[in-house]
Every structure is written in structure tokens, then in C-alpha cells.
KEBAMI-546711 format. One line per field, with one value per residue (C-alpha): residue number from 0; chain; x, y, z. Coordinates in steps of 0.1 Angstrom, whole numbers. Layout:
BEGIN
i = [NUM:...]
ch = [A:...]
x = [X:...]
y = [Y:...]
z = [Z:...]
END
This chain:
BEGIN
i = [0:1:2:3:4:5:6:7:8:9:10:11:12:13:14:15:16:17:18:19:20:21:22:23:24:25:26:27:28:29:30:31:32:33:34:35:36:37:38:39:40:41:42:43:44:45:46:47:48:49:50:51:52:53:54:55:56:57:58:59:60:61:62:63:64:65:66:67:68:69:70:71:72:73:74:75:76:77:78:79:80:81:82:83:84:85:86:87:88:89:90:91:92:93:94:95:96:97:98:99:100:101:102:103:104:105:106:107:108:109:110:111:112:113:114:115:116:117:118:119:120:121:122:123:124:125:126:127:128:129:130:131:132:133:134:135:136:137:138:139:140:141:142:143:144:145:146:147:148:149:150:151:152:153:154:155:156:157:158:159:160:161:162:163:164:165:166:167:168:169:170:171:172:173:174:175:176:177:178:179:180:181:182:183:184:185:186:187:188:189:190:191:192:193:194:195:196:197:198:199:200:201:202:203:204:205:206:207:208:209:210:211:212:213:214:215:216:217:218:219:220:221:222:223:224:225:226:227:228:229:230:231:232:233:234:235:236:237:238:239:240:241:242:243:244:245:246:247:248:249:250:251:252:253:254:255:256:257:258:259:260:261:262:263:264:265:266:267:268:269:270:271:272:273:274:275:276:277:278:279:280:281:282:283:284:285:286:287:288:289:290:291:292:293:294:295:296:297:298:299:300:301:302:303:304:305:306:307:308:309:310:311:312:313:314:315:316:317:318:319:320:321:322:323:324:325:326:327:328:329:330:331:332:333]
ch = [A:A:A:A:A:A:A:A:A:A:A:A:A:A:A:A:A:A:A:A:A:A:A:A:A:A:A:A:A:A:A:A:A:A:A:A:A:A:A:A:A:A:A:A:A:A:A:A:A:A:A:A:A:A:A:A:A:A:A:A:A:A:A:A:A:A:A:A:A:A:A:A:A:A:A:A:A:A:A:A:A:A:A:A:A:A:A:A:A:A:A:A:A:A:A:A:A:A:A:A:A:A:A:A:A:A:A:A:A:A:A:A:A:A:A:A:A:A:A:A:A:A:A:A:A:A:A:A:A:A:A:A:A:A:A:A:A:A:A:A:A:A:A:A:A:A:A:A:A:A:A:A:A:A:A:A:A:A:A:A:A:A:A:A:A:A:A:A:A:A:A:A:A:A:A:A:A:A:A:A:A:A:A:A:A:A:A:A:A:A:A:A:A:A:A:A:A:A:A:A:A:A:A:A:A:A:A:A:A:A:A:A:A:A:A:A:A:A:A:A:A:A:A:A:A:A:A:A:A:A:A:A:A:A:A:A:A:A:A:A:A:A:A:A:A:A:A:A:A:A:A:A:A:A:A:A:A:A:A:A:A:A:A:A:A:A:A:A:A:A:A:A:A:A:A:A:A:A:A:A:A:A:A:A:A:A:A:A:A:A:A:A:A:A:A:A:A:A:A:A:A:A:A:A:A:A:A:A:A:A:A:A:A:A:A:A:A:A:A:A:A:A:A:A:A:A:A:A:A:A:A:A:A:A]
x = [-421:-425:-414:-440:-441:-435:-437:-407:-377:-342:-320:-283:-258:-220:-197:-190:-222:-213:-206:-188:-203:-173:-170:-143:-154:-155:-120:-106:-122:-106:-72:-78:-87:-56:-34:-48:-24:7:-8:-14:21:36:16:28:64:65:37:19:42:29:-7:-3:14:-13:-41:-26:-19:-53:-73:-52:-57:-95:-96:-73:-94:-126:-111:-96:-128:-146:-121:-123:-162:-164:-183:-170:-151:-144:-169:-148:-122:-93:-81:-81:-60:-36:-32:-28:-2:18:18:29:59:70:92:71:89:86:74:36:37:59:33:7:28:34:-3:-13:12:-1:-37:-34:-3:1:-36:-61:-39:-42:-80:-84:-87:-80:-60:-29:2:22:12:2:16:49:52:46:72:98:90:94:126:142:128:132:161:171:138:129:160:157:143:126:140:112:96:109:76:93:111:87:111:97:110:137:144:179:198:206:220:190:193:194:223:243:235:245:279:282:274:297:327:319:326:311:308:342:361:369:359:340:317:311:303:278:261:257:235:211:183:176:151:126:128:123:92:77:88:112:136:139:122:90:58:43:73:88:65:67:41:15:22:19:-14:-27:-15:-32:-65:-63:-55:-85:-107:-93:-84:-49:-33:-1:18:33:41:57:77:89:99:114:136:149:156:174:194:205:217:238:251:261:266:237:214:188:159:171:168:132:121:137:128:99:100:71:47:58:53:19:3:21:31:-3:-22:-48:-42:-5:2:-3:-37:-24:-9:22:25:22:51:73:63:71:104:113:104:125:155:155:151:182:203:195:203:236:249:228:237:205:202:165:153:118:99:119:118:80:77:100:80:48:62:69:34:17:44:41:4:10:36:15:-19:-35:-43:-79:-88:-79:-57:-22]
y = [407:370:365:355:318:307:274:281:259:264:234:240:216:214:230:230:247:248:217:212:191:168:134:109:87:117:129:94:91:124:110:79:100:122:91:77:96:83:48:47:61:33:7:22:20:-12:-33:-62:-65:-31:-41:-72:-53:-26:-52:-73:-44:-28:-61:-72:-39:-42:-78:-70:-40:-61:-89:-65:-46:-80:-93:-60:-61:-27:-13:-22:8:-5:20:51:40:46:10:15:47:29:0:22:44:14:-2:30:31:-4:-17:-32:-65:-72:-108:-106:-124:-96:-71:-90:-89:-52:-45:-65:-46:-13:-20:-43:-28:7:16:-7:-13:24:24:29:59:92:76:63:84:73:72:35:32:47:27:-5:6:12:-22:-38:-20:-33:-68:-73:-51:-70:-71:-36:-23:-44:-23:-31:-14:7:-8:6:10:18:-16:-37:-45:-62:-51:-73:-73:-60:-45:-13:20:43:81:84:60:80:113:95:89:126:135:110:121:157:163:182:175:192:175:139:113:96:125:125:87:93:122:100:77:106:107:137:163:151:115:127:146:118:89:69:59:31:36:27:24:57:80:81:105:140:153:127:135:173:167:148:174:201:182:179:216:224:202:218:184:197:231:244:247:213:205:239:239:203:208:242:229:200:224:250:224:208:242:248:212:209:176:166:193:206:197:161:158:170:149:116:93:99:137:145:117:122:160:159:126:113:142:159:131:147:124:126:163:196:214:250:268:277:241:228:250:238:202:205:222:194:167:183:189:154:139:157:150:113:113:131:115:83:49:47:69:77:95:107:79:81:119:119:92:112:143:123:117:154:164:166:190:212:214:225:251:266:265:299:315:324:361:378:349:356]
z = [509:499:463:438:431:396:378:355:361:347:340:347:332:336:311:282:271:234:214:181:153:152:170:177:147:124:135:130:96:86:97:76:46:51:52:19:-3:14:17:-21:-27:-5:-24:-57:-48:-28:-43:-27:3:14:8:30:58:59:58:85:108:105:108:138:156:151:164:193:204:202:223:248:254:257:283:302:301:286:256:222:207:172:158:168:142:165:161:123:127:150:126:96:113:125:91:74:99:90:62:35:35:73:81:87:120:133:121:141:173:169:163:194:214:202:212:242:259:247:247:265:295:304:299:262:240:258:286:269:278:246:210:205:170:179:211:190:165:192:207:173:165:198:194:156:147:116:98:110:92:60:32:-1:-31:-47:-78:-111:-130:-163:-165:-145:-117:-85:-51:-36:2:6:35:17:27:34:30:68:70:45:64:97:82:73:109:124:103:106:69:41:3:-4:24:14:-11:17:19:-19:-17:12:-6:-37:-16:-8:-33:-54:-43:-69:-56:-20:-29:-50:-28:-50:-22:4:37:56:36:45:50:15:-4:10:-15:-3:33:27:9:39:64:43:45:83:86:63:84:115:129:137:141:125:157:162:125:119:151:145:109:114:143:122:93:113:133:100:87:118:121:85:67:46:30:54:31:31:69:66:36:46:75:97:101:78:90:126:126:108:120:151:172:166:184:207:237:238:228:247:246:245:215:235:247:212:200:229:221:184:192:216:191:164:187:201:167:154:185:182:144:150:182:187:174:153:122:128:160:152:169:201:201:200:227:250:245:251:286:291:278:312:325:294:299:335:326:298:315:313:346:354:352:385:398:411]
END
């Protein structure tokens, strides 16, 4: 029997059939808002040098992105705020007293080489801000390891650029000598250079602009978790691995390894980048564990006291394999 003709038509579209209310620009805006506490903390402790570094990095990234998209004859993507996030993250991972022309070079590298060369947002295999920081550390080792002494607000001191022993350098010496606080006077001297727990939480210690205040970073991470921009898997796996490794390895207190250097900002803001991190929950746990393990291995056995940036970049390279290993099988597939 011939089926009855009908004038009704059904429109079939490709998946996904459900859409979230979020957008790239909204997610990037949330990241910027989450970074504001640690940005203000960095400005509070390092003053106008931090302001100039942040302003130069952000503005240079915006201009570089606009020029790159124009040269590539592609749509302008400044409105998605990804260039702002890249510039802000790069600035927060730099010493406040770095020459501004170096900040310009790093910002151009982050946008033009680490991002746009691969096709722009969503196609870059490495975190652009971290790739630029690694490039600057190799190219400008001296300025990248020259730290400003935090401003003492009670006596009105201004920051002076001095090559001073950072907490990570002191902990590196503890690892290298394989000593504890009760072993030799050298250990006691090294431990004296590690700030108190209160200073670590507040941010009163030498370091990069955005990595000194653990409280500010935790507040920003809590905001991202509340907004569901990130999940807990990578930050918890990263920080827990660093803490447990520190307990086993000895030397400096385990909390000091977590609260100094780039662990907090790396675990909450750099390793959680959508493009360069796994998409599955199991993959995120593996990724966070790998970042924490590599970070501590570099800190203990490497020639550089900080290993967070290089650890995340290495895991960025492994991310496609992690996605393949942890990809769920379709129902009924062998």
C-alpha cells in the first residue's frame, strides 16, 4: 500500500543536539576575573613594575593577534578575549622587574609562534603563555631569574632589583645535599631562606608577579570551579602529587613545595587549559599526576630550581596519547 503523502518535514542536524549557555568569550572572561585577585596581590607586593609588565604583555598580545589574523587573512579574534588571557598569564609568570622590551618579545612569541602558527585558538599543541615563558627563560636567563624584593608597606620601602635567593633556590640546595634541618648548619641556613607559612599564603616573598599569593590563587581557582570552567581533577592530582612526592623525598617542608614557585598557578590556570589538556576525567587525573611528578623530578634533579612550566609543556605533548588511551569505548564495541 502506498504510504500517505505528508507535507511535514524534519530537519536533522549534526551533533551535538544540546548546547551550553557558555561561549569562548564568556569562559575567557571568567578566567580573567579569576586572575584578578593574584594580579592585585602582585601589584600590591611589587608596585608599578608589575603594573607596567602586565600592561605591556596584555596590550602586545592583543596587537600581535590582530596583526597575525590580518596577515593570515582570517577573521579578527580579539573579541574572544583569548589574547587577553594569554598576555595576562604570561605577565603573571614573569618577574616584575624584567625589561619591558623582553616582555614584548615574549608576548609576540606567545601569539605569533605558539598560537597563530598552528592556526589559532583551539589548534595550538602547547600552552602559549608557558611556551613563551620557556622561550624567555632560555633566551634571557639573567633577567628571568632576577627578582624584585617585595615592598614593605609598613616602612614605605620600594622594590629593588636584586639577584636574591628565592625559596625554590633554597629548597634546591636541600635536595642537592640530601640533608634535613637537623643534619648540618648548611641545612639550617637554607631553611632560614624559606618564608614562613603566613608569608607564603599572603604572598610576601620573591617570585613571579602572579605566583606569590597562594590565597589569591586559591580564590581564583574556587571561582573557576564554581563557574564550572574547570574541574577538580587536574589541580587536585597535580598538587597532591607534589605534596606526596615532597613528603617522600624529604628536604624542605611539603607545604613549601606546593605554595612556592608555579605549582598553584600552574595547576589551577595553566594545566587546565582546554586546548592542551585531556578531555576525559581519567585522562585529567593522569595529566595532573604527570605534571606534578615531572615538576618535582626537575626540581630535585634538574639544574633549574623550578620545573612547573617545563612539566606542563611536556605533558601538553603527551596529551593526544592520553586522550587516545582514556577514550571511552562505544556501547557494544570490543
